[in-house]
N, C-alpha and C positions, 0 to 999 in steps of 0.2 A: 428495336427501339419503337416507341409509340409517339405519334404526334399529339401533343397535349397543349392546352391553354396554360399560360403562366400568369401569376399575379404576385404582387408583393405582399408580405405577411400583414402589413398594416392595412391592406385592402380587403383582407378576408377575416380579420380578427381585431378585437380591441386589446391593446396592451396596457396593463395596469402595473404600477410599481407598488412594492410593499412599503412598510413604514418602520421607523426605528423602534425596536423592541429590545431593551437592555436585559442583561442577565439579572439585574436587580429587580426589574419589573416582573420577570418570570418568577423570581423567588417570592415576590410579594403578592402576586396574583396567580399562584399555582392553580391549575385546573386540568381539564381533560382534553383540551384542544391543542394539537401540535403547532409549534412555531418552527417554520422551515427557514433555514439560513443558507449561507453560501457554501457550507461544508458539504462533503459527500458522505462522510462517516455517519452511521446510524440513520441512513436514508435522509440526511440533511436536517434531522430534528435537533433543534437547539434546546428545546424544553417544551412544557405544556402550560397553558394559561386558561383562565375561566371564561374567556370570550373568544369569538372568532370573526374573521373578516370575510371569509368565503364559504359557500355551502354548495357543493355540486361536484361535477367532474371537469377538471381543467388540466392544462399543461402549465408548468412553471419553468423558468430558466434562471440560472445564476448570472447576475450582472457584473460582479466584481470578483477579482482575486484569481487564484490559481485555477479554479474550476469554472471560470467565466465561460458561458456558452453551453453548460451542461443542462440537459433537458430532463424533466421529471413528469411522470403522470401522477396527479393528485386527485384524491376522491374523498368526499365527505366535508366536514367542517374543519377549517384550518386557518392558519395565519402565515404570512410571509414577511420577512424583514425587508429593510431598505436595500439589501444587496440581492434581492430577487425580483423577478417580474412574473406576471400572470398573463396567460394567453386565453382569451375568451373568443372562440370561433363564432363568427357572424355569418359566414357563407355556408349554406346547407349542402353545398356540393363537395365539402371536404369532411372526411371522417377524422375524428380526433386522433385515433390510433395511427392512421396513416401520417398525419401531420407530425406526430411524435417521432416516428421512424425517420421521416424526411429531415426534421430539424436536428435529430441526433447525428445525422450525417453532415448536414449543411451548416449548422450554426457556427461551428468552430472556425469556419472560413471568414466569418465576419467579426471575430474578436480582434480588438485593437490592443496591441502589446505595449504601447508607449508608456514611458515614465515608470516602468517596472511594475505596474499594476494592471494586468489584463482586464479589459472591460468590454461588455456588450450591452450598451445602454439602449433604451427604448427607441431612440431616434434611428439608431443603426439597425437594431433588430427588425424594425418595421420595414426595412428595405430588402430583407431576405426574400429571394425569389422562390415561389412555391408552385410546383406543377399541379395541375388538376386533372388527373385521369378520371375515367368513369368510376362511379361508386362501386361497381362490381369488380373492377380491376384493383381499386384500393383495398377492397375486402380480401381479394385473393392474396395480395402482397402482405397484408397484415396477418392473415392466417399462417402463411409460411414463416414470417419473421417471429411471430409469437411462439411458434413451435420451437424455434431455435432459442429464443430467450428463456423459455420455460426449462429447456434442457440445461442451459447455462446456469440458471438460478438453482436448479436441483443439484448440479455439481458443486456450486459454491456452498450450498447448505451441507452437503456431504463432507466437504473439506473442513468447514467450520466445526462440524461435529467430531470429525477425526482428530482435529487439532486439540479440541478440548479433552478428548479421550487420551491422546498422547501426553498432554501436559499433566493430566491427573496421574497417570501411571508413572510418568517420569518422576514426578515429585514423591509419589509413594515409594518407588524403588530406590530413590536416592535419599529418603528420610532415614538415615542410618544412625541417628542419635541413640545412644544407649545400647547398641548392639554389643553383645558379649565380646570382650577382647578387641574391639575395633579401635584402631589408632586414628587420631586426628593429628595431622602434621601441617605446619605452615607451608603454604603453597611454594614459597621460595626454596624449601628443602627438597622438593620433588619435581620442580618445574622452573627452568630458566626463562625469565621474561625479558625479551629483547626488543627495545624500541626501534621503530623505523627511523630513518634519517629525515631531518627537516630540510628538504631541498628548497632552494630559493627559486623564485620565479624565473630568473634568467637561465637556471639550470634545467628547467622544465620546458623543453622546446617542442613546438608543434610538429617539427619535422624530424624529431629524434628517432633513434633506432629501437630503443628499449621502452617497454611499457612500464609505467609507474602506477601502482595501485594506491589510491587515496581513499579517504572515507567518503566524502561527498554523498552520493547516492550509493550506499555501501555495496560493493561488489557487483554493481550493475554496469552496463555497457558505457554509461557516461561517467564512470569513475576513473577514467584513464587520462593521464598526461603521457607525453612521450619525451624521452630524454636521450641525449647523446652520451650520457655517463655510462661507463662500463658497469656491468653487474658487480657490485661489491660483495665479497664473500660473506660479509656480516649482514648486509641489508637487502637480502633477496629472500623470496619464498619460492618453494618448488612444490610440485604435486605431492599431496599428502600432508603438508605442513598444517599445524593448528594455528590459526590467527585469532586475534581478539581486537575489535575496534572499541576504543575507550572514549570516543567523543562522537557526538551526533548519533548516527545509527549504530549504537553500541551492540556488542554481542560476539559470540564465537562463530567461527567458520572453518571448515576443513577445505583447504585450497585444492582444487582439482584441475588446474590448468598448467600451462608451461611456466617455466621459471620467470619471475618478474621482480623488479625492484618494489619494495613496499615503503610507503611514506610514513612520516611522523603521524601520530594518532592511531597507529596500528601496532600491536605487539605480536611478535612471533613467540609461541609457547613451546619450548623444547622440553619434553617430558622425559623423566628418568625411567629406568626399567622397572621401577616400583609401581608405576601407574600407566595404564593403557591410554594412549592419546584420545581414543574415541570415548573412553569413560570420562576423561577430563572435559572433553567437548560437551557431553551431556550434563556433567555436574555444573559447568559454567552457566547453564541455562536454568538450573534448578532453583526451587524456592529456598533451599538451604543456603545457596550462594547469595541469593538476593537479600535474604534476611540479614546475613552478616554484613554485606556491603552497605545496605541502607542504614543499619544501626550506626555504623561508623561514619556514614556521610551526614548524619544528623539532619535528615530531611531533604538534602540535595538530591539531584537526579543521578541516575547511574552514569550519565554522560560525564560526571565529574570524578569518576573513579580514577584514582592515582595508581601509579606503579607500586608505590610503597604499600598502599592499602591492599591492592591485589595480592602482593607477595605475602601479606600477613594473614590472609584468609585461611581458616583451618579446614583442610580437606580431609574427608573420611577416606581411609585406605582399606577397603576389604581385600580379601585374597584375590589373586589374579584370576582364578577360576570364577569367583563371584562377579568380578568386574566383567568378565566375558559373558556371563549369563545375562547381566543387566544390559550390556551393550547389544546383545543379540535380540532381546525383546524390543528395545527402543529402535534398533535398526529396522525391525519389521514395521513398526508404526511409521517411521519416516519413509520407508519404501512405499507403503500404501498411500500416504499423503502425496508423495512425488508422482505416483501413478495417476492419481486423481487430478493433480495439477497439470500433468501432461495432457490428459483428456480435456480438461477445461481450456487449455491453450489451443488445442486443435479445434474444439467446437467454436471458440471465439473467432478463430481465423476463418472457419467455414461460414459463420454468421456474417462476418464482414464481407466476404467474397460474394455471398448471395444477396446481401443488402445492397451492395454496389451494383450488382447486375440488375436486380429488380427495380432499383431506383435510378435507372438511367433513362432519361427521356429527351426528346427533341422538342 
């Protein structure tokens, strides 16, 4: 650990809030200069207008919402909305890139979670404590962490490209319209769709013995309730079962863990011997499936997909050997993506470890 001087952010930088920029304004004054908002998708870009508020290299932070306390590096001419703030460093002993890494680690600790809307307003952000090591030490730290972030960004780009490639080939392989002699059969004739049970809150007990899978954050670690109910023969899924979430985070999933109870808003899809489970899994992601569903939903979202509509979808049934061929190709794509995602997770964990070690000061 190094002994360093500490200052508050408000003592080493000016903090400036953005202004209200509506989607109507962006539409009416479309231009080349980005408008950054509180979202993190698309690098936070809400749209582009024909004027700008700032010109230069700055840091910005998100002041409101789920991503409050997120730090960005911004360069050039741009705008920020009222749910963003800008950091203009005034102390020449602090390198901007060093401050970026420090705030990326520290700012979240200052976010106020009250009233269901997380916030990091200027008056609180100005109190964030900032270490000031030597400029050479800051440069050393930035060089190491930039190497990690460049590797992480490269993996993310590879994953995005592989997903596009996978989606393209998936839709090409499953575009079976007009193939000679190919039957299309209502899904209900080849696949039993079984609803989960709508458990009441009193039945879902924090100290229960059995895990209950719910939609929530679909199939993630915070998707669990625990219940004392015994595993019902009808309302459980086991390793290898095909599931489909039809509300919120909709989509198919092959369950690969131990037997659990599954909740309402999830269907278990029991396929007949005419169709391979993995072929159905891929078809349920396909453009063919989405086109049929959206046409019948009349513009509503896929989260409104009903059991009756799902059962009415017309599924193409190639031969079992052709199903196997398609599944093998798409499995290879999925495996490649999973491998890259595992590399990304390991690199992100490595980055966090070294960031915490490098940014520990007395």
